[in-house]
C-alpha positions as CSV (number, residue, x, y, z in Angstrom):
1,M,241.6,7.1,-52.3
2,A,242.9,3.5,-52.9
3,N,240.5,0.7,-52.3
4,D,243.2,-1.5,-50.6
5,M,241.8,-2.2,-47.1
6,L,240.0,-5.3,-45.7
7,T,238.5,-5.8,-42.3
8,L,237.3,-9.1,-40.7
9,A,235.3,-8.9,-37.5
10,L,233.9,-11.7,-35.4
11,E,230.8,-11.0,-33.3
12,G,230.3,-12.7,-29.9
13,D,232.7,-14.4,-27.5
14,V,235.9,-15.4,-29.3
15,D,238.8,-17.3,-27.8
16,L,242.4,-17.3,-29.2
17,Q,242.1,-20.7,-31.0
18,E,238.9,-19.7,-32.7
19,F,240.4,-16.3,-33.8
20,A,243.5,-18.0,-35.1
21,S,241.4,-20.5,-37.1
22,A,239.3,-17.6,-38.6
23,I,242.4,-15.7,-39.6
24,N,243.9,-18.8,-41.2
25,S,240.8,-19.3,-43.3
26,F,240.7,-15.6,-44.1
27,N,244.3,-15.8,-45.3
28,L,243.6,-18.8,-47.5
29,L,240.6,-17.1,-49.0
30,L,242.6,-14.0,-49.9
31,S,245.4,-16.1,-51.3
32,Q,243.0,-17.9,-53.6
33,L,241.3,-14.7,-54.6
34,S,244.7,-13.3,-55.5
35,R,245.2,-16.2,-57.9
36,E,241.8,-15.9,-59.5
37,V,241.3,-12.2,-59.8
38,G,244.7,-10.6,-59.0
39,G,246.7,-12.2,-61.7
40,N,248.4,-14.5,-59.2
41,A,250.0,-11.4,-57.6
42,K,252.0,-12.0,-54.4
43,I,250.1,-9.4,-52.4
44,E,251.3,-8.8,-48.9
45,W,248.4,-8.2,-46.5
46,M,249.9,-6.2,-43.6
47,V,248.1,-5.8,-40.3
48,D,246.9,-2.2,-40.2
49,E,244.8,-2.3,-37.0
50,L,243.9,-4.8,-34.3
51,H,241.3,-3.9,-31.7
52,A,241.8,-5.1,-28.1
53,G,238.7,-6.4,-26.6
54,S,237.1,-7.2,-29.9
55,A,238.0,-9.8,-32.6
56,T,238.5,-7.2,-35.3
57,A,241.5,-7.0,-37.7
58,T,242.1,-4.6,-40.5
59,F,244.7,-5.4,-43.3
60,R,246.2,-3.3,-46.0
61,G,247.3,-4.8,-49.3
62,I,250.8,-4.0,-50.5
63,Y,251.8,-4.6,-54.1
64,P,253.7,-2.4,-56.7
65,E,250.4,-2.0,-58.7
66,I,247.1,-1.1,-57.1
67,T,244.9,-2.9,-59.6
68,P,245.4,-6.5,-58.4
69,V,244.8,-5.3,-54.8
70,E,241.6,-3.6,-55.7
71,N,240.4,-6.6,-57.6
72,V,240.9,-8.8,-54.5
73,V,239.0,-6.2,-52.4
74,N,236.1,-6.2,-54.8
75,A,236.1,-10.0,-54.9
76,Y,236.1,-10.1,-51.1
77,E,232.9,-7.9,-51.2
78,A,231.4,-10.3,-53.7
79,V,232.1,-13.3,-51.5
80,G,230.6,-11.5,-48.5
81,D,227.5,-10.5,-50.6
82,A,227.0,-14.1,-51.6
83,L,227.3,-15.4,-48.0
84,S,224.9,-12.8,-46.6
85,T,222.2,-13.2,-49.3
86,G,222.4,-17.0,-49.6
87,R,223.5,-16.9,-53.2
88,D,226.1,-19.1,-54.9
89,I,229.6,-17.7,-54.5
90,P,230.7,-16.6,-58.0
91,F,234.2,-18.1,-57.8
92,S,236.0,-21.4,-57.8
93,A,235.3,-24.4,-55.6
94,T,238.5,-23.6,-53.7
95,V,237.2,-20.1,-52.8
96,K,233.9,-21.6,-51.7
97,K,235.7,-24.1,-49.5
98,H,237.7,-21.4,-47.7
99,A,234.6,-19.2,-47.4
100,S,232.7,-22.1,-45.9
101,A,235.5,-22.8,-43.4
102,L,235.3,-19.1,-42.4
103,T,231.6,-19.3,-41.7
104,N,232.0,-22.6,-39.9
105,I,233.7,-20.6,-37.1
106,M,230.2,-19.5,-36.0
107,N,229.3,-21.9,-33.2
108,G,226.8,-20.2,-31.0
109,K,229.4,-18.3,-29.0
110,I,230.5,-16.6,-32.2
111,T,227.3,-15.3,-33.7
112,A,228.3,-13.5,-36.9
113,L,231.0,-12.2,-39.2
114,I,231.5,-8.8,-40.7
115,F,233.3,-8.2,-43.9
116,E,234.3,-4.5,-44.3
117,T,236.1,-2.5,-47.0
118,P,236.6,1.2,-47.4
119,S,233.2,1.5,-49.2
120,R,231.1,-1.3,-47.7
121,E,230.2,-3.5,-44.7
122,I,228.5,-6.9,-45.0
123,F,226.9,-8.7,-42.0
124,I,226.9,-12.5,-42.2
125,S,225.1,-14.7,-39.7
126,G,224.3,-17.8,-41.9
127,K,226.7,-20.7,-42.2
128,V,224.7,-22.9,-44.6
129,Q,224.8,-22.1,-48.3
130,G,221.4,-20.7,-49.3
131,E,220.7,-19.3,-45.8
132,K,220.0,-15.6,-46.0
133,T,221.2,-13.1,-43.4
134,E,219.0,-10.3,-42.1
135,P,220.6,-7.2,-43.6
136,M,222.5,-4.5,-41.7
137,K,220.2,-1.6,-40.7
138,Y,221.2,1.9,-41.8
139,T,219.9,5.2,-40.3
140,Y,221.2,8.7,-40.0
141,G,221.8,9.2,-36.3
142,T,224.4,9.6,-33.6
143,V,226.7,7.3,-31.6
144,K,228.3,8.3,-28.3
145,G,231.7,7.0,-27.0
146,T,235.4,7.7,-26.7
147,I,237.4,8.6,-29.8
148,E,240.6,6.6,-30.3
149,T,242.9,5.5,-33.2
150,L,242.9,8.4,-35.7
151,S,244.1,7.3,-39.1
152,K,244.8,9.2,-42.3
153,H,247.1,6.7,-44.0
154,K,245.2,5.5,-47.1
155,R,241.9,6.5,-45.4
156,L,240.5,9.1,-43.2
157,S,239.0,7.4,-40.2
158,F,238.9,7.0,-36.5
159,T,237.7,4.4,-34.0
160,L,234.9,5.3,-31.5
161,W,234.5,3.0,-28.5
162,D,230.7,2.8,-28.1
163,S,229.7,3.8,-24.5
164,V,226.7,1.4,-24.6
165,F,228.2,-1.8,-25.9
166,N,232.0,-1.0,-25.3
167,K,232.8,-2.2,-28.8
168,P,234.8,-0.4,-31.6
169,V,232.9,1.6,-34.2
170,H,234.7,2.5,-37.4
171,C,234.0,6.1,-38.4
172,Y,234.9,7.7,-41.8
173,F,235.3,11.4,-42.0
174,K,235.8,13.9,-44.8
175,P,239.1,15.3,-46.1
176,G,239.9,18.6,-44.4
177,E,238.6,17.6,-41.0
178,E,242.0,16.2,-39.7
179,E,242.8,19.2,-37.6
180,N,239.4,19.2,-36.0
181,M,239.7,15.6,-35.1
182,R,242.9,16.2,-33.2
183,D,241.0,18.3,-30.7
184,V,238.7,15.4,-29.7
185,W,241.1,12.5,-29.7
186,G,240.9,10.6,-26.4
187,K,237.7,12.4,-25.4
188,K,234.1,11.4,-25.1
189,A,232.1,12.6,-28.1
190,V,228.9,12.3,-30.1
191,V,229.4,11.3,-33.7
192,S,226.7,11.9,-36.3
193,G,226.4,10.4,-39.7
194,R,225.1,7.4,-41.6
195,V,225.1,4.6,-39.0
196,A,225.2,0.9,-39.9
197,R,223.8,-1.2,-37.1
198,Q,223.8,-4.9,-36.2
199,P,220.3,-6.1,-37.3
200,K,219.4,-7.9,-34.0
201,T,221.0,-5.9,-31.3
202,G,221.1,-2.5,-32.9
203,R,224.8,-2.1,-32.0
204,A,226.5,0.5,-34.2
205,I,229.2,-1.1,-36.4
206,I,230.3,1.7,-38.7
207,V,229.5,5.4,-39.2
208,R,230.0,6.7,-42.7
209,D,229.6,10.2,-44.1
210,V,230.4,11.7,-40.7
211,N,228.9,15.2,-40.7
212,Y,229.9,16.4,-37.2
213,V,231.8,15.3,-34.1
214,R,231.0,17.1,-30.9
215,A,233.0,16.6,-27.7
216,V,230.9,16.2,-24.6
217,E,231.9,17.3,-21.1
218,E,232.7,14.4,-18.8
219,V,230.7,14.2,-15.6
220,E,232.9,13.8,-12.5
221,P,232.0,11.1,-10.1
222,G,229.9,12.5,-7.2
223,S,229.4,15.8,-9.0
224,Y,225.6,15.6,-8.3
225,K,226.4,16.4,-4.7
226,R,227.3,20.0,-5.7
227,A,223.6,20.5,-6.5
228,R,222.8,20.3,-2.8
229,G,221.9,23.7,-1.6
230,A,221.2,25.1,-5.0
231,L,217.6,25.9,-4.0
232,P,216.8,27.9,-0.8
233,W,215.9,25.7,2.1
234,G,213.1,26.5,4.5
235,K,210.6,24.7,6.6
236,G,207.8,23.6,4.3
237,E,204.3,22.6,4.8
238,S,203.9,19.2,6.3
239,A,202.1,16.4,4.4
240,E,199.3,16.3,7.0
241,D,198.7,20.1,6.8
242,M,198.7,20.0,3.0
243,I,196.1,17.2,2.9
244,R,194.0,19.0,5.4
245,R,194.2,22.3,3.5
246,L,193.2,20.6,0.2
247,R,190.4,18.7,1.9
248,D,189.0,21.9,3.4
249,A,189.2,23.7,0.2
250,N,187.0,21.2,-1.5
């Protein structure tokens, strides 16, 4: 599967002006990486997904040859690695400038950035060069939510809206599972796999290596009332009689 997808996500409360500023810095960063590692290829980065309610945007690189696109994706990962670990960015001063502008968007309301590619996700919370970010936490586990946005163009994935945080979680499933996924689209489900979580809040960001998806029955509002009368009703022993009986027995 081609390595031609990039995702940028902003964690926290993001207004339109801040999101536009981040996307501008992101675009300048990709353009400069195209010059340096993509042979100056004029790659078109098309919007593949935008998530309402979350400042998350996924882009797909379009170019007649895949190699320049993949080189930019790999370089994007390298920039993210350097930003998250506090190491020096292994590219030109111009790349460093655009990467710094991107991290400067973190202002207290915006708390972190996430760089994502088809193979990796990188959590960035430091905006000063040399400042190390607490790494993403990985566990095999489950996430519950509503399944939306199935995709098999260039990648096999779906978006799960987490029922706890009400945020999108990117989930990657195996080839051959497409028909099974159709049956759970739009439903509440439990997804199991290797879960990458935000280091401080524990919020699920991505589920890779999905090994099962199980739809769960939705509970109708007020359905608990149907339990009334499930047990036989009779006049029971009063609290006073019970206390007296227990006292007398001792």
